[in-house]
C-alpha positions as CSV (number, residue, x, y, z in Angstrom):
1,M,-27.4,-14.8,10.7
2,N,-27.8,-11.2,9.5
3,S,-25.2,-9.3,7.4
4,L,-23.7,-7.5,10.5
5,S,-23.0,-10.6,12.3
6,R,-21.4,-12.2,9.1
7,I,-19.2,-9.2,8.7
8,Y,-18.1,-9.3,12.5
9,T,-17.4,-13.0,12.1
10,L,-15.2,-12.4,9.1
11,L,-13.2,-9.7,10.7
12,V,-12.5,-11.6,14.0
13,T,-11.5,-14.7,11.9
14,A,-9.2,-12.5,9.7
15,A,-7.5,-11.0,12.8
16,L,-6.9,-14.3,14.3
17,W,-5.6,-15.7,11.0
18,V,-3.3,-12.7,10.4
19,T,-1.9,-12.7,14.1
20,A,-1.2,-16.4,14.0
21,A,0.6,-15.9,10.6
22,Y,2.7,-13.1,12.0
23,F,4.0,-15.1,15.1
24,Q,4.6,-18.2,12.9
25,G,6.6,-16.2,10.3
26,A,8.6,-14.4,13.1
27,Q,9.4,-17.6,14.7
28,K,10.7,-19.2,11.5
29,A,12.6,-16.2,10.7
30,G,14.1,-16.0,14.1
31,D,15.2,-19.6,14.0
32,A,16.7,-19.1,10.6
33,A,18.5,-15.9,11.8
34,H,19.8,-17.8,14.9
35,E,21.0,-20.8,12.8
36,A,22.8,-18.4,10.3
37,S,24.4,-16.5,13.2
38,S,25.6,-19.8,14.7
39,R,27.2,-20.8,11.4
40,Q,28.7,-17.3,11.1
41,L,30.0,-17.5,14.7
42,Q,31.6,-20.9,14.2
43,I,33.5,-19.6,11.2
44,I,34.6,-16.6,13.2
45,A,35.6,-18.7,16.2
46,L,37.6,-21.0,13.9
47,D,39.5,-18.1,12.5
48,L,40.2,-16.6,16.0
49,E,41.3,-20.0,17.4
50,A,43.5,-20.6,14.4
51,T,45.1,-17.2,14.9
52,L,45.8,-17.9,18.6
53,E,47.1,-21.3,18.0
54,R,49.4,-20.4,15.2
55,Y,51.7,-18.5,17.5
56,E,51.3,-20.8,20.5
57,T,54.7,-22.5,20.0
58,L,56.7,-19.5,18.9
59,P,57.7,-18.3,22.4
60,Y,58.5,-21.9,23.5
61,V,60.8,-22.4,20.6
62,L,62.5,-19.0,21.3
63,S,63.0,-20.0,24.9
64,L,65.1,-22.9,23.8
65,Q,67.5,-20.8,21.9
66,A,70.9,-20.5,23.5
67,E,71.0,-16.8,22.6
68,A,68.1,-16.1,25.0
69,A,69.9,-17.7,28.0
70,Q,73.2,-16.1,27.1
71,A,71.6,-12.6,26.9
72,L,69.9,-13.1,30.3
73,K,73.3,-14.2,31.8
74,Q,75.2,-11.3,30.3
75,P,72.8,-8.3,29.8
76,A,75.6,-5.9,30.0
77,H,77.3,-7.5,26.8
78,A,76.3,-4.8,24.3
79,E,77.6,-6.5,21.2
80,R,75.7,-9.9,22.0
81,I,72.5,-8.0,23.1
82,L,72.6,-6.1,19.7
83,R,73.0,-9.3,17.8
84,F,70.1,-10.9,19.7
85,N,68.0,-7.7,19.1
86,H,68.6,-8.2,15.2
87,T,67.7,-11.9,15.5
88,L,64.4,-11.0,17.4
89,R,63.5,-8.3,14.8
90,D,64.0,-10.9,11.9
91,I,61.8,-13.4,13.8
92,Q,59.1,-10.8,14.5
93,R,59.1,-9.8,10.7
94,Q,59.0,-13.3,9.5
95,A,56.3,-14.4,12.0
96,K,54.3,-11.1,11.4
97,V,53.7,-10.5,15.0
98,A,53.7,-7.1,16.9
99,A,56.8,-7.7,19.1
100,V,59.2,-10.4,20.5
101,Y,61.1,-9.6,23.7
102,V,63.0,-11.2,26.5
103,M,62.8,-10.2,30.3
104,D,64.8,-11.3,33.3
105,Q,63.6,-12.6,36.5
106,T,62.5,-9.1,37.7
107,G,60.4,-8.4,34.5
108,K,63.1,-5.9,33.0
109,T,63.3,-6.2,29.3
110,V,66.8,-7.2,28.3
111,A,66.3,-7.6,24.5
112,A,63.5,-6.7,22.1
113,S,62.7,-6.8,18.4
114,N,61.7,-3.1,18.5
115,W,64.9,-1.8,20.1
116,D,65.4,0.7,17.3
117,T,61.8,2.2,17.3
118,P,60.2,4.9,19.4
119,Q,58.2,2.1,21.2
120,D,61.5,0.4,22.4
121,Y,60.7,-2.2,25.2
122,T,64.3,-2.4,26.2
123,G,64.7,-1.5,29.8
124,K,61.0,-1.4,30.5
125,N,59.8,-3.5,33.4
126,F,56.7,-5.8,32.8
127,G,56.8,-7.7,36.0
128,F,53.3,-6.7,37.0
129,R,51.8,-8.5,33.9
130,P,50.0,-11.8,34.6
131,Y,51.7,-13.5,31.7
132,F,55.2,-12.8,33.0
133,L,54.3,-14.1,36.5
134,D,52.8,-17.3,35.0
135,A,55.8,-17.9,32.8
136,L,58.3,-17.3,35.6
137,H,56.7,-20.0,37.7
138,G,57.1,-22.4,34.8
139,S,53.9,-22.5,32.9
140,A,52.8,-20.8,29.6
141,G,51.6,-17.2,30.2
142,R,48.7,-15.7,28.3
143,F,47.2,-12.3,28.4
144,Y,45.3,-9.6,26.5
145,G,45.5,-6.1,27.3
146,I,46.7,-2.6,26.2
147,G,50.4,-2.1,26.0
148,S,51.7,0.1,28.7
149,T,54.5,1.4,26.4
150,T,52.8,1.5,23.0
151,S,49.2,2.0,24.1
152,E,48.4,-0.6,21.5
153,P,46.4,-3.7,22.5
154,G,47.6,-7.2,21.9
155,Y,47.5,-10.9,22.9
156,F,50.6,-11.8,24.8
157,I,52.0,-15.4,25.1
158,A,55.0,-16.0,27.3
159,Q,57.3,-19.0,28.0
160,P,60.0,-19.4,30.7
161,V,63.7,-19.5,29.7
162,Y,65.8,-22.0,31.7
163,D,69.6,-22.2,32.3
164,R,71.0,-25.3,30.6
165,T,72.8,-26.1,33.8
166,R,69.7,-25.7,35.9
167,S,66.3,-26.7,34.5
168,D,64.3,-26.2,37.6
169,T,64.5,-22.4,37.8
170,A,63.6,-19.9,35.1
171,V,66.2,-17.3,34.5
172,G,63.9,-15.2,32.4
173,V,60.8,-15.0,30.3
174,V,60.5,-14.7,26.4
175,A,57.1,-13.1,25.3
176,V,55.4,-12.6,21.9
177,K,52.8,-9.9,21.4
178,I,50.2,-10.5,18.6
179,S,47.8,-7.9,17.3
180,L,44.2,-9.0,16.7
181,D,42.9,-5.7,15.4
182,Y,42.8,-7.1,11.9
183,L,40.0,-9.6,13.1
184,A,37.8,-6.6,14.0
185,G,38.6,-5.1,10.7
186,N,37.3,-8.4,9.0
187,W,34.2,-8.3,11.2
188,L,33.3,-4.8,9.6
189,T,31.6,-6.5,6.7
190,I,29.2,-8.3,9.1
191,E,25.9,-6.3,9.6
192,D,25.0,-7.8,12.9
193,P,27.0,-6.7,16.1
194,V,30.0,-9.1,16.8
195,L,32.1,-8.8,20.0
196,L,34.7,-10.7,22.0
197,A,34.7,-10.2,25.7
198,D,37.1,-11.5,28.5
199,R,36.0,-13.6,31.4
200,W,34.7,-10.5,33.2
201,G,32.6,-9.5,30.3
202,V,34.7,-6.7,29.1
203,I,34.5,-6.2,25.3
204,F,37.9,-5.7,23.8
205,L,37.2,-6.5,20.2
206,S,34.0,-5.7,18.1
207,N,32.9,-4.6,14.8
208,R,31.2,-1.7,16.7
209,P,34.2,0.6,17.6
210,D,32.3,2.5,20.3
211,W,31.6,-0.8,22.1
212,R,35.3,-1.5,22.8
213,Y,36.3,-1.5,26.4
214,R,32.7,-1.6,27.5
215,S,31.3,-4.2,29.8
216,L,28.2,-6.3,29.2
217,Q,27.1,-5.6,32.7
218,A,28.4,-3.8,35.7
219,L,31.8,-5.3,36.9
220,P,32.2,-6.6,40.5
221,P,34.8,-5.0,42.7
222,A,37.1,-8.1,42.5
223,A,37.2,-7.7,38.6
224,L,37.9,-4.0,38.8
225,R,40.8,-4.6,41.3
226,E,42.3,-7.3,39.0
227,I,42.1,-5.2,35.9
228,E,43.6,-2.2,37.7
229,A,46.5,-4.3,39.2
230,S,47.5,-5.9,35.9
231,M,46.9,-2.5,34.0
232,Q,45.1,-4.7,31.4
233,Y,43.0,-1.8,29.9
234,I,45.3,1.1,30.8
235,G,44.0,4.4,29.7
236,A,40.3,3.2,29.2
237,T,37.4,3.7,31.4
238,I,35.3,0.6,31.7
239,E,31.6,1.4,31.7
240,P,28.5,-0.8,31.0
241,L,27.5,-1.1,27.4
242,K,24.0,0.2,28.2
243,A,25.7,3.5,29.1
244,I,26.3,4.3,25.4
245,Q,24.0,7.0,24.0
246,P,22.0,6.2,22.0
247,K,21.6,2.8,23.6
248,P,22.4,-0.2,21.5
249,A,19.4,-2.1,20.1
250,L,20.2,-5.4,21.7
251,H,17.5,-8.1,22.5
252,P,18.5,-10.2,25.5
253,G,18.2,-13.9,24.7
254,S,18.6,-13.4,20.9
255,E,22.4,-13.5,21.0
256,V,24.5,-16.5,19.9
257,T,27.6,-17.1,22.0
258,Q,30.7,-19.5,22.0
259,A,33.6,-19.9,24.3
260,V,37.0,-19.4,22.6
261,G,40.5,-19.3,23.6
262,R,42.3,-20.4,26.8
263,L,41.4,-17.2,29.0
264,G,37.7,-17.8,29.3
265,W,36.8,-15.4,26.5
266,S,33.2,-15.2,25.0
267,L,32.5,-14.6,21.3
268,A,29.0,-13.4,20.6
269,V,26.8,-12.3,17.7
270,Y,23.5,-10.4,18.1
271,P,21.3,-11.2,15.2
272,S,19.3,-8.2,14.0
273,Q,15.5,-8.4,14.9
274,K,14.6,-6.4,11.8
275,P,14.5,-9.3,9.5
276,V,12.4,-11.2,12.0
277,V,9.8,-8.4,12.2
278,R,9.8,-8.0,8.3
279,A,9.3,-11.7,8.0
280,G,6.4,-11.7,10.4
281,L,4.8,-8.7,8.6
282,L,5.3,-10.5,5.3
283,W,3.6,-13.6,6.6
284,A,0.9,-11.4,8.0
285,F,0.4,-9.7,4.7
286,T,0.5,-13.0,2.8
287,A,-2.2,-14.4,5.2
288,S,-4.2,-11.4,4.7
289,L,-3.8,-11.7,0.9
290,L,-4.7,-15.4,1.0
291,Y,-7.7,-14.6,3.3
292,A,-8.9,-11.9,0.8
293,I,-8.3,-14.4,-2.1
294,A,-10.3,-17.0,-0.3
295,L,-13.2,-14.5,0.2
296,V,-13.0,-13.4,-3.4
297,S,-12.8,-17.1,-4.5
298,I,-15.9,-17.9,-2.5
299,W,-17.6,-14.9,-3.9
300,A,-16.5,-15.9,-7.4
301,V,-17.9,-19.4,-6.9
302,H,-21.1,-18.1,-5.7
303,Q,-21.3,-15.7,-8.8
304,R,-20.4,-18.6,-11.1
305,K,-23.4,-20.6,-9.9
306,R,-25.4,-17.7,-10.9
307,R,-23.7,-17.1,-14.2
308,M,-23.0,-20.4,-15.8
309,E,-22.7,-18.7,-19.1
310,E,-19.2,-17.3,-18.1
311,S,-17.7,-20.9,-18.2
312,G,-16.8,-20.3,-21.9
313,L,-14.9,-17.2,-21.0
314,A,-12.9,-19.2,-18.2
315,K,-12.0,-21.9,-20.9
316,Q,-10.8,-19.2,-23.2
317,A,-8.8,-17.6,-20.5
318,L,-7.3,-21.0,-19.6
319,Q,-6.4,-21.5,-23.2
320,Q,-4.8,-18.1,-23.5
321,A,-2.7,-18.9,-20.4
322,A,-1.5,-22.2,-22.0
323,E,-0.6,-20.2,-25.2
324,D,1.2,-17.6,-23.1
325,L,3.2,-20.4,-21.3
326,E,4.1,-22.0,-24.6
327,R,5.2,-18.7,-25.9
328,R,7.4,-18.0,-22.8
329,I,8.9,-21.5,-23.1
330,A,9.8,-20.8,-26.8
331,Q,11.2,-17.4,-25.8
332,R,13.2,-18.9,-23.1
333,T,14.6,-21.6,-25.5
334,E,15.5,-18.8,-27.9
335,D,17.4,-16.9,-25.2
336,L,19.2,-20.0,-24.1
337,T,20.3,-20.7,-27.7
338,R,21.5,-17.0,-28.2
339,A,23.4,-17.3,-24.7
340,N,25.1,-20.6,-26.0
341,R,26.2,-18.9,-29.4
342,S,27.5,-16.0,-27.2
343,I,29.6,-18.2,-25.1
344,E,30.9,-20.0,-28.3
345,A,31.9,-16.5,-29.8
346,R,33.6,-15.4,-26.6
347,Y,35.5,-18.7,-26.5
348,T,36.7,-18.2,-30.0
349,K,37.7,-14.7,-29.1
350,L,39.6,-15.9,-26.0
351,Q,41.5,-18.4,-28.2
352,E,42.4,-15.6,-30.7
353,T,43.5,-13.4,-27.7
354,E,45.7,-16.1,-26.3
355,H,47.3,-16.7,-29.8
356,L,47.9,-12.9,-30.0
357,L,49.3,-12.9,-26.5
358,R,51.8,-15.5,-27.4
359,S,52.8,-13.9,-30.6
360,T,53.3,-10.6,-28.9
361,Q,55.5,-12.3,-26.3
362,N,57.7,-13.7,-29.0
363,E,57.8,-10.3,-30.6
364,L,58.9,-8.7,-27.4
365,V,61.7,-11.2,-27.0
366,Q,62.9,-10.2,-30.4
367,A,62.4,-6.6,-29.7
368,G,64.6,-7.1,-26.6
369,K,67.3,-8.7,-28.6
370,L,67.3,-5.9,-31.1
371,T,67.5,-3.4,-28.3
372,M,70.6,-5.1,-27.0
373,L,72.1,-5.2,-30.6
374,G,71.5,-1.5,-30.7
375,Q,73.2,-1.0,-27.4
376,M,76.2,-3.2,-28.5
377,A,76.5,-1.5,-31.9
378,A,79.2,1.1,-30.9
379,G,81.3,-1.4,-29.1
380,V,81.2,-4.0,-32.0
381,T,82.0,-1.2,-34.5
382,H,85.1,-0.4,-32.5
383,E,85.9,-4.2,-32.1
384,L,85.6,-4.6,-35.9
385,N,87.6,-1.4,-36.6
386,Q,90.8,-2.6,-34.9
387,P,91.2,-5.9,-37.1
388,L,90.4,-3.9,-40.2
389,T,93.1,-1.4,-39.4
390,A,95.4,-4.3,-38.6
391,I,94.5,-6.1,-42.0
392,R,95.3,-2.8,-43.9
393,A,98.7,-2.4,-42.1
394,F,99.7,-6.0,-42.6
395,S,98.6,-6.0,-46.2
396,D,100.7,-2.9,-47.0
397,N,103.7,-4.3,-45.2
398,A,103.2,-7.6,-47.1
399,L,103.5,-5.7,-50.4
400,I,106.6,-4.0,-49.3
401,F,108.2,-7.3,-48.2
402,L,107.1,-9.0,-51.3
403,A,108.9,-6.3,-53.4
404,R,112.0,-6.8,-51.3
405,G,111.8,-10.6,-51.8
406,Q,111.4,-11.2,-48.0
407,Q,109.1,-14.3,-48.3
408,Q,109.2,-15.3,-44.6
409,R,108.0,-11.7,-43.5
410,V,105.2,-11.8,-46.3
411,E,104.0,-15.1,-44.7
412,E,104.0,-13.7,-41.2
413,N,101.9,-10.6,-42.3
414,L,99.5,-12.9,-44.1
415,S,99.1,-15.1,-41.0
416,H,98.3,-11.9,-39.0
417,I,95.7,-10.9,-41.7
418,S,94.1,-14.4,-41.4
419,A,93.8,-14.2,-37.7
420,A,92.3,-10.7,-37.7
421,A,89.7,-11.8,-40.4
422,A,88.9,-15.0,-38.2
423,R,88.3,-12.6,-35.2
424,M,86.0,-10.4,-37.3
425,G,84.2,-13.5,-38.5
426,A,83.6,-14.8,-35.0
427,I,82.2,-11.4,-33.9
428,I,79.9,-11.1,-36.9
429,G,78.8,-14.8,-36.4
430,Q,77.8,-14.2,-32.9
431,L,75.9,-10.9,-33.8
432,K,74.0,-12.9,-36.7
433,G,73.2,-15.9,-34.5
434,F,71.9,-13.4,-31.7
435,A,69.9,-11.3,-34.1
436,R,68.0,-14.1,-35.9
437,K,64.6,-15.0,-34.6
438,S,64.5,-18.2,-32.7
439,D,62.3,-21.1,-33.7
440,A,62.1,-22.0,-30.0
441,A,63.3,-25.5,-30.8
442,V,64.5,-27.3,-27.6
443,E,67.9,-29.0,-28.0
444,A,71.1,-29.7,-26.1
445,V,73.0,-26.4,-25.6
446,D,76.8,-26.2,-24.3
447,L,76.2,-23.7,-21.6
448,A,79.8,-22.8,-21.2
449,Q,80.0,-22.1,-25.1
450,S,77.0,-19.9,-24.7
451,I,78.6,-18.0,-21.9
452,R,81.7,-17.4,-23.9
453,A,79.8,-16.4,-27.0
454,S,77.8,-13.9,-24.9
455,A,80.8,-12.5,-23.3
456,L,82.4,-12.0,-26.8
457,L,79.6,-9.7,-27.9
458,L,80.2,-7.5,-24.7
459,E,84.0,-7.6,-24.7
460,S,84.5,-4.1,-26.0
461,D,81.8,-2.6,-23.6
462,F,83.8,-4.1,-20.6
463,Q,87.1,-2.8,-22.1
464,K,85.6,0.7,-22.5
465,A,84.2,0.7,-18.9
466,G,87.5,-0.6,-17.5
467,A,85.7,-3.5,-16.0
468,I,87.0,-7.1,-15.4
469,L,84.9,-10.0,-16.6
470,Q,86.0,-13.3,-14.9
471,F,84.8,-16.9,-15.4
472,E,84.8,-19.8,-13.2
473,M,83.7,-22.9,-15.4
474,P,85.5,-25.9,-14.2
475,L,82.9,-28.4,-15.8
476,A,81.4,-28.8,-19.2
477,V,77.5,-28.5,-18.9
478,Q,74.9,-29.3,-21.4
479,V,71.3,-28.0,-20.8
480,S,68.0,-28.4,-22.6
481,G,66.9,-25.2,-24.3
482,D,67.3,-22.7,-27.1
483,A,70.9,-21.5,-27.6
484,V,69.7,-18.1,-28.9
485,R,67.4,-17.4,-26.1
486,I,69.7,-18.6,-23.5
487,E,72.5,-16.2,-24.9
488,Q,69.9,-13.4,-24.8
489,V,69.4,-14.0,-21.1
490,L,73.1,-14.2,-20.4
491,I,73.9,-11.0,-22.3
492,N,71.1,-9.2,-20.4
493,L,72.5,-10.3,-17.1
494,M,76.1,-9.6,-17.9
495,R,75.2,-6.1,-19.3
496,N,73.2,-5.3,-16.1
497,A,76.1,-6.4,-13.9
498,L,78.4,-4.1,-16.0
499,D,76.0,-1.1,-15.6
500,A,76.0,-1.9,-11.8
501,V,79.8,-1.6,-11.4
502,R,80.4,1.5,-13.6
503,G,80.5,3.8,-10.6
504,S,82.3,1.4,-8.2
505,E,86.0,1.5,-7.5
506,V,86.4,-2.1,-8.1
507,K,84.7,-2.9,-11.5
508,A,84.4,-6.8,-11.5
509,V,81.8,-9.2,-12.8
510,V,82.2,-12.9,-12.1
511,V,80.3,-15.6,-14.0
512,T,80.2,-19.0,-12.2
513,L,78.9,-22.2,-13.9
514,G,78.1,-25.4,-11.9
515,H,75.6,-28.0,-10.9
516,D,72.7,-27.9,-8.5
517,G,71.1,-31.3,-8.4
518,N,69.3,-31.9,-11.7
519,D,69.9,-28.4,-12.9
520,A,72.8,-26.3,-14.2
521,L,73.4,-23.1,-12.1
522,V,74.9,-20.0,-13.5
523,R,75.6,-17.1,-11.1
524,V,76.3,-13.6,-12.4
525,T,77.8,-11.5,-9.5
526,D,79.1,-7.9,-9.5
527,S,81.1,-5.6,-7.1
528,G,78.5,-2.9,-7.4
529,P,76.6,-1.2,-4.4
530,G,73.8,-3.8,-4.5
531,M,70.0,-3.2,-4.7
532,P,67.4,-1.8,-2.2
533,D,64.9,-4.4,-0.9
534,D,62.0,-2.8,-2.7
535,V,63.9,-2.8,-6.0
536,V,64.6,-6.5,-5.6
537,Q,61.0,-7.4,-5.1
538,R,60.0,-5.5,-8.4
539,L,63.0,-6.4,-10.7
540,F,61.2,-8.8,-12.9
541,E,58.0,-6.6,-13.4
542,P,57.5,-5.3,-16.9
543,F,58.5,-1.7,-17.6
544,F,60.2,-1.4,-14.2
545,S,63.6,0.1,-14.5
546,T,66.1,1.8,-12.1
547,K,68.0,3.4,-15.0
548,G,67.4,7.0,-16.1
549,S,65.1,8.2,-18.8
550,G,66.0,7.0,-22.3
551,E,68.4,4.3,-20.9
552,G,66.0,1.3,-21.1
553,L,62.3,0.3,-21.3
554,G,62.4,-2.0,-18.1
555,L,61.6,-5.0,-20.3
556,G,65.0,-6.9,-20.2
557,L,64.6,-8.8,-16.9
558,A,60.8,-9.4,-17.6
559,I,61.5,-11.0,-20.9
560,S,64.6,-12.9,-19.5
561,S,62.3,-14.3,-16.7
562,S,59.6,-15.3,-19.3
563,I,62.3,-17.0,-21.5
564,V,63.7,-19.0,-18.5
565,Q,60.2,-20.0,-17.3
566,A,59.5,-21.3,-20.8
567,L,62.5,-23.5,-20.6
568,N,61.5,-25.0,-17.2
569,G,64.1,-22.9,-15.4
570,R,64.3,-20.3,-12.6
571,L,65.8,-16.8,-12.5
572,T,66.2,-15.1,-9.2
573,A,68.0,-11.8,-7.9
574,A,69.4,-11.0,-4.4
575,N,72.2,-9.2,-2.7
576,R,75.4,-10.9,-1.9
577,L,76.2,-10.9,1.7
578,T,79.8,-10.5,3.0
579,D,80.1,-10.8,6.7
580,G,76.5,-9.8,7.0
581,V,76.9,-6.6,4.8
582,A,75.5,-6.4,1.2
583,G,78.4,-6.4,-1.3
584,G,76.8,-6.3,-4.7
585,A,74.0,-8.1,-6.7
586,E,73.9,-11.8,-7.6
587,F,71.6,-13.2,-10.3
588,S,71.1,-17.0,-10.3
589,L,69.9,-19.0,-13.3
590,W,68.8,-22.6,-13.1
591,L,68.3,-24.6,-16.4
592,P,67.5,-28.4,-16.5
593,L,70.5,-30.5,-17.5
594,A,70.1,-32.2,-20.9
595,A,70.6,-35.7,-19.6
596,Q,67.9,-35.4,-16.9
597,R,65.4,-34.0,-19.6
598,R,66.2,-37.0,-21.8
599,A,65.6,-39.4,-18.9
600,A,62.4,-37.9,-18.3
């Protein structure tokens, strides 16, 4: 065989080897992509099924409500309809659905959760929708389509409403609209095309926005008539997906599909073929490289036979490789040792940071107490000035009566002086106890005594503001905790209540003490205007304050909440409701009873 024949044989063999490697690599990559897409599709399908099933029973439960049947019986009763609208809106917000509404036998909407929005369903007729017709005939109605009022797509679930006196005929239908757009938003992180199509093959959800309301193939006339009659995709022109320009790079037969839902929907993922092609090319390149290596190896063996003297160099190269390997192992061992030391140093730093955080928290608690002391300084000064003035007057009178020999009057004045001094001592004692830094020791605390002691420090502030501080403490309650910190929390709550009623006509703060299971419950309520919902949600955030600049750092409630949590208690805030109307703020403080803590 001459040299030209050998070269031709080598080239043909190389071409066959590379081609076989390409198809083998592409097949393996395609199988792997198909398997990965199948797993991904199962996750998406489970998420979709869970979303659909989560609200499946909601319309059925609503259909059993007496208010629904009453609203259908008396649709002209404006007050009852308004109350029912409020109820539907609360349910809609709690369930986090798009809308909840009730229709009579003709499909006219009698009550809706969105009655006070521009998309109000009230008075609209949805009798043409399939979900209404199914529910009116006694079965659950399900439907996906674009809203004829809001132009927003959604999944509708409906159930019939029966009169309690007659259970065989539906008097109306209750429906729930659920938005599925967030699913398409979640799919945007998936590189491959994902779509959800109805039983006719119309795509209504996809991570490719321009695919929505396109059909996988041309629709038959029956499908077009049904879609038009139900106004399922009102405002959208259904065209085949291949009509999009530029045309989607889809490969028929490569998609992974799965049936979902109860309406014959189809969920599909189209794996990209680029990784398949890249894998085939990589295998082909590897095969080429291996073939070249094989040729080079054969040539090297041939050369080695001719040059046996190069064996020594080969051994030297092998020894060098072994030395390099040992050197790399040593380097890697050193790197691991250095990494372990770094981890230990970081752990030590973390412990130091945790200790600093706890110390800072304690300092913030003490700073909060000192801030309150500063706020109470003017009132306490006024409170101490009164008994001092009285002591001076009574002492002067006592000297006069003593000079006159009126012993009884002298004794009366001395009694008044003693009482005034005792009052000053009580005030100063509370200030000293409140100002000292707590050692965080847990002990049995008389909660009623702590409430009275806290109120004594704020007595002058309430008098200056013209506010009334009332107590309802029928029981003696002992809790497990730290008296100083508990009093700090109580003073903070009562002072906030006082600030809330300063601008009110009726300035009243009520402190109630009672039991709630194994906990003591203290409620501090005021007659102020209450709090907006957004304020209630952020009350216990550090540095959040509704007061003006210079009137506080916004740390009081955050520190109070931290103190209560450290004592295994709870602190909440809400607006009091009187006949359904907010009537002031109410702070509730739960602390574990001392007896329960000892029993534990």
